[in-house]
Biopython code that builds the backbone (N, CA, C, O; Angstrom):
import numpy as np
from Bio.PDB.StructureBuilder import StructureBuilder

atoms = [
    (1, "MET", "N", (-25.142, -144.158, -51.536)),
    (1, "MET", "CA", (-24.403, -143.772, -51.571)),
    (1, "MET", "C", (-23.288, -143.125, -50.604)),
    (1, "MET", "O", (-23.640, -143.408, -49.459)),
    (2, "SER", "N", (-22.362, -142.546, -50.579)),
    (2, "SER", "CA", (-21.202, -142.208, -49.170)),
    (2, "SER", "C", (-21.216, -141.010, -49.023)),
    (2, "SER", "O", (-21.015, -140.264, -49.982)),
    (3, "SER", "N", (-21.512, -140.442, -47.499)),
    (3, "SER", "CA", (-21.107, -139.253, -47.505)),
    (3, "SER", "C", (-19.259, -139.152, -46.902)),
    (3, "SER", "O", (-18.797, -139.994, -46.132)),
    (4, "ASN", "N", (-18.501, -138.057, -47.410)),
    (4, "ASN", "CA", (-17.421, -137.972, -46.563)),
    (4, "ASN", "C", (-17.222, -137.599, -45.664)),
    (4, "ASN", "O", (-16.087, -137.826, -45.245)),
    (5, "THR", "N", (-18.463, -136.539, -44.496)),
    (5, "THR", "CA", (-18.463, -136.016, -43.566)),
    (5, "THR", "C", (-18.523, -137.031, -42.616)),
    (5, "THR", "O", (-18.870, -138.196, -42.810)),
    (6, "THR", "N", (-17.952, -136.214, -40.970)),
    (6, "THR", "CA", (-17.371, -136.935, -39.850)),
    (6, "THR", "C", (-18.266, -136.179, -39.057)),
    (6, "THR", "O", (-18.827, -135.154, -39.443)),
    (7, "ASN", "N", (-18.417, -136.813, -37.699)),
    (7, "ASN", "CA", (-19.321, -136.322, -36.868)),
    (7, "ASN", "C", (-17.916, -135.304, -36.261)),
    (7, "ASN", "O", (-18.157, -134.467, -35.391)),
    (8, "ASN", "N", (-16.801, -135.431, -36.680)),
    (8, "ASN", "CA", (-15.666, -134.498, -35.375)),
    (8, "ASN", "C", (-15.875, -133.207, -36.274)),
    (8, "ASN", "O", (-15.961, -133.205, -37.502)),
    (9, "TYR", "N", (-15.949, -131.944, -35.301)),
    (9, "TYR", "CA", (-16.583, -130.513, -35.155)),
    (9, "TYR", "C", (-15.070, -130.170, -35.817)),
    (9, "TYR", "O", (-14.524, -131.268, -35.712)),
    (10, "LYS", "N", (-14.391, -129.548, -36.247)),
    (10, "LYS", "CA", (-12.991, -128.631, -36.652)),
    (10, "LYS", "C", (-13.299, -127.279, -37.024)),
    (10, "LYS", "O", (-12.236, -126.839, -37.461)),
    (11, "GLY", "N", (-14.122, -126.431, -37.087)),
    (11, "GLY", "CA", (-14.524, -125.040, -37.140)),
    (11, "GLY", "C", (-14.587, -124.617, -35.770)),
    (11, "GLY", "O", (-14.793, -125.258, -34.740)),
    (12, "PRO", "N", (-14.302, -123.058, -36.038)),
    (12, "PRO", "CA", (-14.488, -123.111, -34.459)),
    (12, "PRO", "C", (-15.862, -122.523, -33.782)),
    (12, "PRO", "O", (-16.805, -122.052, -34.419)),
    (13, "TYR", "N", (-15.781, -122.646, -32.416)),
    (13, "TYR", "CA", (-16.606, -122.765, -31.482)),
    (13, "TYR", "C", (-17.263, -120.870, -31.417)),
    (13, "TYR", "O", (-16.667, -119.813, -31.625)),
    (14, "ALA", "N", (-18.821, -121.192, -31.004)),
    (14, "ALA", "CA", (-18.962, -120.340, -30.180)),
    (14, "ALA", "C", (-18.637, -119.313, -29.687)),
    (14, "ALA", "O", (-18.418, -118.113, -29.854)),
    (15, "ILE", "N", (-18.690, -120.783, -28.488)),
    (15, "ILE", "CA", (-17.616, -120.334, -27.272)),
    (15, "ILE", "C", (-16.891, -120.864, -26.616)),
    (15, "ILE", "O", (-17.287, -121.674, -25.778)),
    (16, "GLU", "N", (-15.774, -120.617, -26.763)),
    (16, "GLU", "CA", (-14.256, -121.614, -26.878)),
    (16, "GLU", "C", (-14.660, -122.079, -25.817)),
    (16, "GLU", "O", (-15.456, -121.621, -24.996)),
    (17, "PRO", "N", (-13.890, -123.340, -25.855)),
    (17, "PRO", "CA", (-13.515, -124.307, -25.112)),
    (17, "PRO", "C", (-12.477, -123.799, -24.047)),
    (17, "PRO", "O", (-11.350, -123.419, -24.368)),
    (18, "PRO", "N", (-13.133, -123.831, -22.227)),
    (18, "PRO", "CA", (-11.808, -124.215, -21.441)),
    (18, "PRO", "C", (-10.985, -125.148, -21.431)),
    (18, "PRO", "O", (-11.099, -125.860, -22.430)),
    (19, "SER", "N", (-9.866, -125.589, -20.435)),
    (19, "SER", "CA", (-9.042, -126.409, -19.961)),
    (19, "SER", "C", (-10.152, -127.253, -19.243)),
    (19, "SER", "O", (-10.687, -126.747, -18.257)),
    (20, "PHE", "N", (-10.333, -127.834, -19.437)),
    (20, "PHE", "CA", (-11.130, -129.314, -19.298)),
    (20, "PHE", "C", (-9.811, -129.729, -17.829)),
    (20, "PHE", "O", (-10.582, -129.959, -16.896)),
    (21, "LYS", "N", (-8.805, -129.854, -17.436)),
    (21, "LYS", "CA", (-7.869, -130.722, -17.388)),
    (21, "LYS", "C", (-7.740, -129.774, -16.240)),
    (21, "LYS", "O", (-7.444, -128.581, -16.296)),
    (22, "VAL", "N", (-8.056, -130.626, -15.009)),
    (22, "VAL", "CA", (-7.874, -130.136, -13.612)),
    (22, "VAL", "C", (-6.468, -131.009, -12.460)),
    (22, "VAL", "O", (-6.921, -132.124, -12.199)),
    (23, "GLU", "N", (-5.456, -130.888, -11.969)),
    (23, "GLU", "CA", (-4.962, -131.345, -11.647)),
    (23, "GLU", "C", (-5.346, -131.465, -9.768)),
    (23, "GLU", "O", (-5.496, -130.577, -8.929)),
    (24, "PRO", "N", (-5.408, -133.144, -9.652)),
    (24, "PRO", "CA", (-5.538, -133.478, -8.360)),
    (24, "PRO", "C", (-5.085, -133.635, -7.212)),
    (24, "PRO", "O", (-4.091, -134.309, -6.941)),
    (25, "VAL", "N", (-5.896, -132.915, -6.291)),
    (25, "VAL", "CA", (-5.790, -132.142, -5.038)),
    (25, "VAL", "C", (-5.805, -133.516, -3.757)),
    (25, "VAL", "O", (-6.647, -134.218, -3.195)),
    (26, "TYR", "N", (-3.896, -133.282, -3.762)),
    (26, "TYR", "CA", (-3.737, -134.729, -2.822)),
    (26, "TYR", "C", (-3.991, -134.142, -0.994)),
    (26, "TYR", "O", (-3.737, -132.971, -0.712)),
    (27, "LEU", "N", (-4.323, -134.783, -0.295)),
    (27, "LEU", "CA", (-4.985, -134.142, 0.991)),
    (27, "LEU", "C", (-3.742, -134.838, 1.896)),
    (27, "LEU", "O", (-3.204, -135.907, 1.608)),
    (28, "SER", "N", (-3.512, -134.251, 2.697)),
    (28, "SER", "CA", (-2.987, -134.651, 4.362)),
    (28, "SER", "C", (-4.067, -136.255, 4.421)),
    (28, "SER", "O", (-5.057, -136.561, 3.756)),
    (29, "PRO", "N", (-3.269, -137.055, 5.602)),
    (29, "PRO", "CA", (-3.843, -137.942, 5.723)),
    (29, "PRO", "C", (-5.007, -137.763, 6.584)),
    (29, "PRO", "O", (-6.000, -138.488, 6.542)),
    (30, "GLU", "N", (-4.845, -136.761, 7.375)),
    (30, "GLU", "CA", (-5.711, -136.679, 8.622)),
    (30, "GLU", "C", (-6.975, -136.220, 7.872)),
    (30, "GLU", "O", (-8.157, -136.399, 8.166)),
    (31, "HIS", "N", (-6.328, -135.480, 6.659)),
    (31, "HIS", "CA", (-7.424, -134.648, 5.780)),
    (31, "HIS", "C", (-8.726, -135.170, 5.055)),
    (31, "HIS", "O", (-9.912, -134.849, 4.968)),
    (32, "ALA", "N", (-7.679, -136.366, 4.475)),
    (32, "ALA", "CA", (-8.488, -137.127, 4.161)),
    (32, "ALA", "C", (-9.310, -138.832, 4.457)),
    (32, "ALA", "O", (-9.987, -139.559, 3.730)),
    (33, "LYS", "N", (-8.891, -138.929, 5.697)),
    (33, "LYS", "CA", (-10.172, -139.264, 6.637)),
    (33, "LYS", "C", (-11.570, -138.776, 7.179)),
    (33, "LYS", "O", (-12.709, -139.243, 7.186)),
    (34, "GLN", "N", (-10.969, -137.637, 7.625)),
    (34, "GLN", "CA", (-12.567, -136.704, 7.263)),
    (34, "GLN", "C", (-12.728, -136.567, 6.133)),
    (34, "GLN", "O", (-13.272, -137.660, 5.973)),
    (35, "VAL", "N", (-12.724, -136.212, 5.314)),
    (35, "VAL", "CA", (-13.053, -136.174, 4.073)),
    (35, "VAL", "C", (-14.189, -137.759, 3.999)),
    (35, "VAL", "O", (-15.418, -137.808, 3.941)),
    (36, "GLU", "N", (-13.451, -138.578, 4.025)),
    (36, "GLU", "CA", (-13.459, -140.096, 3.946)),
    (36, "GLU", "C", (-15.172, -140.562, 4.856)),
    (36, "GLU", "O", (-16.217, -141.157, 4.594)),
    (37, "ARG", "N", (-14.491, -139.775, 6.079)),
    (37, "ARG", "CA", (-15.812, -139.996, 7.066)),
    (37, "ARG", "C", (-16.742, -139.168, 6.585)),
    (37, "ARG", "O", (-17.792, -139.560, 7.095)),
    (38, "PHE", "N", (-17.029, -138.016, 5.724)),
    (38, "PHE", "CA", (-18.274, -137.348, 5.541)),
    (38, "PHE", "C", (-19.022, -137.780, 4.380)),
    (38, "PHE", "O", (-20.212, -137.506, 4.223)),
    (39, "GLN", "N", (-18.057, -138.718, 3.250)),
    (39, "GLN", "CA", (-18.894, -139.044, 1.980)),
    (39, "GLN", "C", (-19.042, -140.546, 2.436)),
    (39, "GLN", "O", (-19.840, -141.316, 1.902)),
    (40, "GLY", "N", (-18.268, -140.868, 3.392)),
    (40, "GLY", "CA", (-18.435, -142.325, 3.418)),
    (40, "GLY", "C", (-17.686, -143.541, 1.929)),
    (40, "GLY", "O", (-18.036, -144.693, 1.675)),
    (41, "TYR", "N", (-17.181, -143.139, 1.600)),
    (41, "TYR", "CA", (-16.227, -143.767, 0.740)),
    (41, "TYR", "C", (-14.433, -142.812, 0.727)),
    (41, "TYR", "O", (-14.078, -141.697, 1.109)),
    (42, "PRO", "N", (-13.826, -143.811, 0.175)),
    (42, "PRO", "CA", (-12.441, -143.399, 0.735)),
    (42, "PRO", "C", (-11.829, -142.275, -0.423)),
    (42, "PRO", "O", (-12.165, -142.562, -1.572)),
    (43, "TYR", "N", (-11.119, -141.242, -0.309)),
    (43, "TYR", "CA", (-10.569, -140.526, -1.148)),
    (43, "TYR", "C", (-9.520, -140.330, -1.694)),
    (43, "TYR", "O", (-8.329, -140.319, -1.385)),
    (44, "ASP", "N", (-10.613, -140.048, -3.262)),
    (44, "ASP", "CA", (-9.077, -140.518, -4.437)),
    (44, "ASP", "C", (-9.266, -138.827, -4.716)),
    (44, "ASP", "O", (-10.108, -137.930, -4.669)),
    (45, "ALA", "N", (-7.890, -139.082, -5.027)),
    (45, "ALA", "CA", (-7.539, -137.842, -5.836)),
    (45, "ALA", "C", (-7.963, -137.302, -6.941)),
    (45, "ALA", "O", (-8.738, -136.359, -7.105)),
    (46, "GLU", "N", (-7.338, -138.037, -7.785)),
    (46, "GLU", "CA", (-7.402, -138.289, -9.215)),
    (46, "GLU", "C", (-8.990, -138.784, -9.412)),
    (46, "GLU", "O", (-9.409, -138.382, -10.497)),
    (47, "GLN", "N", (-9.634, -139.276, -8.926)),
    (47, "GLN", "CA", (-11.165, -139.584, -9.045)),
    (47, "GLN", "C", (-11.872, -137.843, -8.919)),
    (47, "GLN", "O", (-12.716, -137.540, -9.763)),
    (48, "ASP", "N", (-11.600, -137.129, -8.192)),
    (48, "ASP", "CA", (-12.050, -136.230, -8.095)),
    (48, "ASP", "C", (-11.782, -135.048, -8.693)),
    (48, "ASP", "O", (-12.413, -133.995, -8.603)),
    (49, "ALA", "N", (-10.247, -135.430, -9.659)),
    (49, "ALA", "CA", (-10.265, -134.148, -10.490)),
    (49, "ALA", "C", (-11.090, -134.721, -11.264)),
    (49, "ALA", "O", (-12.057, -134.058, -11.640)),
    (50, "ARG", "N", (-10.895, -136.494, -11.842)),
    (50, "ARG", "CA", (-11.540, -135.852, -13.281)),
    (50, "ARG", "C", (-12.820, -135.548, -13.059)),
    (50, "ARG", "O", (-13.130, -134.862, -14.033)),
    (51, "MET", "N", (-14.003, -135.674, -12.169)),
    (51, "MET", "CA", (-15.248, -135.083, -12.005)),
    (51, "MET", "C", (-15.030, -133.590, -12.106)),
    (51, "MET", "O", (-15.717, -132.882, -12.843)),
    (52, "LYS", "N", (-14.126, -133.167, -11.399)),
    (52, "LYS", "CA", (-14.217, -132.081, -11.675)),
    (52, "LYS", "C", (-13.670, -131.795, -12.932)),
    (52, "LYS", "O", (-14.296, -130.736, -12.983)),
    (53, "GLY", "N", (-13.219, -131.799, -13.714)),
    (53, "GLY", "CA", (-12.713, -131.764, -15.073)),
    (53, "GLY", "C", (-14.105, -132.187, -16.131)),
    (53, "GLY", "O", (-14.246, -131.732, -17.266)),
    (54, "TYR", "N", (-15.023, -133.118, -15.482)),
    (54, "TYR", "CA", (-15.658, -133.145, -16.480)),
    (54, "TYR", "C", (-16.782, -132.295, -16.147)),
    (54, "TYR", "O", (-17.637, -131.994, -16.979)),
    (55, "GLY", "N", (-16.799, -131.766, -14.527)),
    (55, "GLY", "CA", (-18.137, -130.600, -14.651)),
    (55, "GLY", "C", (-18.135, -129.541, -15.017)),
    (55, "GLY", "O", (-19.078, -128.797, -14.747)),
    (56, "ILE", "N", (-16.955, -129.080, -15.837)),
    (56, "ILE", "CA", (-16.098, -127.778, -16.603)),
    (56, "ILE", "C", (-17.001, -128.402, -17.506)),
    (56, "ILE", "O", (-18.166, -128.031, -17.651)),
    (57, "PHE", "N", (-16.318, -129.621, -18.290)),
    (57, "PHE", "CA", (-16.886, -129.662, -19.816)),
    (57, "PHE", "C", (-18.324, -129.275, -19.940)),
    (57, "PHE", "O", (-18.844, -128.352, -20.567)),
    (58, "LYS", "N", (-18.970, -130.452, -18.992)),
    (58, "LYS", "CA", (-20.876, -129.981, -18.542)),
    (58, "LYS", "C", (-21.131, -128.851, -19.113)),
    (58, "LYS", "O", (-21.545, -128.657, -20.256)),
    (59, "GLU", "N", (-20.711, -127.622, -17.769)),
    (59, "GLU", "CA", (-21.589, -126.693, -17.991)),
    (59, "GLU", "C", (-20.635, -125.784, -18.917)),
    (59, "GLU", "O", (-20.591, -124.570, -18.721)),
    (60, "TRP", "N", (-19.810, -126.445, -20.014)),
    (60, "TRP", "CA", (-19.458, -125.870, -21.183)),
    (60, "TRP", "C", (-20.095, -126.075, -22.627)),
    (60, "TRP", "O", (-20.208, -125.333, -23.603)),
    (61, "HIS", "N", (-20.500, -127.519, -22.335)),
    (61, "HIS", "CA", (-21.357, -128.081, -23.361)),
    (61, "HIS", "C", (-22.828, -127.419, -23.123)),
    (61, "HIS", "O", (-23.486, -126.981, -24.067)),
    (62, "HIS", "N", (-23.207, -127.391, -21.993)),
    (62, "HIS", "CA", (-24.125, -126.164, -21.673)),
    (62, "HIS", "C", (-24.734, -125.437, -22.350)),
    (62, "HIS", "O", (-25.816, -125.553, -22.926)),
    (63, "ARG", "N", (-23.782, -124.397, -22.259)),
    (63, "ARG", "CA", (-23.687, -123.017, -22.729)),
    (63, "ARG", "C", (-23.794, -123.108, -24.184)),
    (63, "ARG", "O", (-24.479, -122.359, -24.881)),
    (64, "LEU", "N", (-23.095, -124.046, -24.581)),
    (64, "LEU", "CA", (-23.039, -124.509, -26.197)),
    (64, "LEU", "C", (-24.446, -124.419, -26.683)),
    (64, "LEU", "O", (-24.875, -123.673, -27.563)),
    (65, "GLN", "N", (-25.227, -125.476, -25.827)),
    (65, "GLN", "CA", (-26.350, -125.632, -26.619)),
    (65, "GLN", "C", (-27.776, -124.892, -26.056)),
    (65, "GLN", "O", (-28.803, -125.258, -26.628)),
    (66, "LEU", "N", (-27.895, -124.031, -25.140)),
    (66, "LEU", "CA", (-28.231, -122.794, -25.366)),
    (66, "LEU", "C", (-28.035, -121.581, -26.389)),
    (66, "LEU", "O", (-28.914, -120.856, -26.853)),
    (67, "HIS", "N", (-26.679, -121.546, -26.618)),
    (67, "HIS", "CA", (-26.324, -120.498, -27.475)),
    (67, "HIS", "C", (-26.595, -120.976, -28.808)),
    (67, "HIS", "O", (-26.616, -120.169, -29.738)),
    (68, "ARG", "N", (-26.847, -122.451, -29.037)),
    (68, "ARG", "CA", (-27.369, -122.714, -29.994)),
    (68, "ARG", "C", (-29.042, -123.101, -30.233)),
    (68, "ARG", "O", (-29.430, -123.437, -31.352)),
    (69, "GLN", "N", (-29.711, -123.040, -29.397)),
    (69, "GLN", "CA", (-31.319, -122.834, -29.251)),
    (69, "GLN", "C", (-31.397, -121.848, -29.724)),
    (69, "GLN", "O", (-32.331, -121.689, -30.510)),
    (70, "ALA", "N", (-30.327, -120.563, -29.437)),
    (70, "ALA", "CA", (-30.742, -119.132, -28.823)),
    (70, "ALA", "C", (-30.733, -118.741, -30.766)),
    (70, "ALA", "O", (-31.523, -118.445, -31.662)),
    (71, "LEU", "N", (-29.488, -118.960, -30.582)),
    (71, "LEU", "CA", (-29.517, -118.794, -32.660)),
    (71, "LEU", "C", (-30.592, -119.524, -34.047)),
    (71, "LEU", "O", (-30.890, -119.157, -35.183)),
    (72, "LEU", "N", (-30.997, -121.015, -32.962)),
    (72, "LEU", "CA", (-32.319, -121.208, -34.164)),
    (72, "LEU", "C", (-33.726, -120.273, -33.550)),
    (72, "LEU", "O", (-34.260, -119.434, -34.275)),
    (73, "GLU", "N", (-34.032, -120.444, -32.673)),
    (73, "GLU", "CA", (-35.091, -119.455, -32.313)),
    (73, "GLU", "C", (-35.433, -118.532, -32.917)),
    (73, "GLU", "O", (-36.514, -118.217, -33.415)),
    (74, "GLU", "N", (-33.765, -117.728, -32.847)),
    (74, "GLU", "CA", (-33.976, -116.001, -33.441)),
    (74, "GLU", "C", (-33.906, -116.066, -35.129)),
    (74, "GLU", "O", (-33.876, -115.060, -35.837)),
    (75, "GLU", "N", (-33.889, -117.358, -35.593)),
    (75, "GLU", "CA", (-34.266, -117.300, -36.884)),
    (75, "GLU", "C", (-34.717, -118.426, -37.645)),
    (75, "GLU", "O", (-34.511, -118.837, -38.786)),
    (76, "ASN", "N", (-35.655, -118.940, -36.282)),
    (76, "ASN", "CA", (-37.013, -119.365, -36.782)),
    (76, "ASN", "C", (-37.178, -120.331, -37.956)),
    (76, "ASN", "O", (-38.030, -120.422, -38.841)),
    (77, "ILE", "N", (-35.422, -121.428, -37.491)),
    (77, "ILE", "CA", (-35.162, -122.879, -38.094)),
    (77, "ILE", "C", (-35.639, -123.885, -37.549)),
    (77, "ILE", "O", (-35.432, -124.056, -36.348)),
    (78, "GLU", "N", (-36.534, -124.972, -38.425)),
    (78, "GLU", "CA", (-37.244, -126.102, -37.547)),
    (78, "GLU", "C", (-36.180, -127.240, -37.768)),
    (78, "GLU", "O", (-35.537, -127.306, -38.816)),
    (79, "TYR", "N", (-36.026, -128.117, -36.750)),
    (79, "TYR", "CA", (-35.104, -128.901, -37.226)),
    (79, "TYR", "C", (-36.449, -130.108, -36.379)),
    (79, "TYR", "O", (-36.281, -131.328, -36.395)),
]
sb = StructureBuilder()
sb.init_structure("model")
sb.init_model(0)
sb.init_chain("A")
sb.init_seg("    ")
for serial, (resi, resn, name, xyz) in enumerate(atoms, 1):
    if name == "N":
        sb.init_residue(resn, " ", resi, " ")
    sb.init_atom(name, np.array(xyz, "f"), 0.0, 1.0, " ", f" {name:<3s}", serial, name[0])
structure = sb.get_structure()
């Protein structure tokens, strides 16, 4: 028996997703040098923007999980 369902969610979210796109912040060479000294590795504006976007996604996803858990506890649904 085959199923025509997919794992792609197409309905409205309980908590609407924010924009996960973050524009890179390019630092001056002097500032980048200070950041590199503090971090211990070279500053990469694109990687920094990707990590900030991922952080926004993770925070949103965590709120969705908490919302779903609250709904399940409220309805006493066992999974």
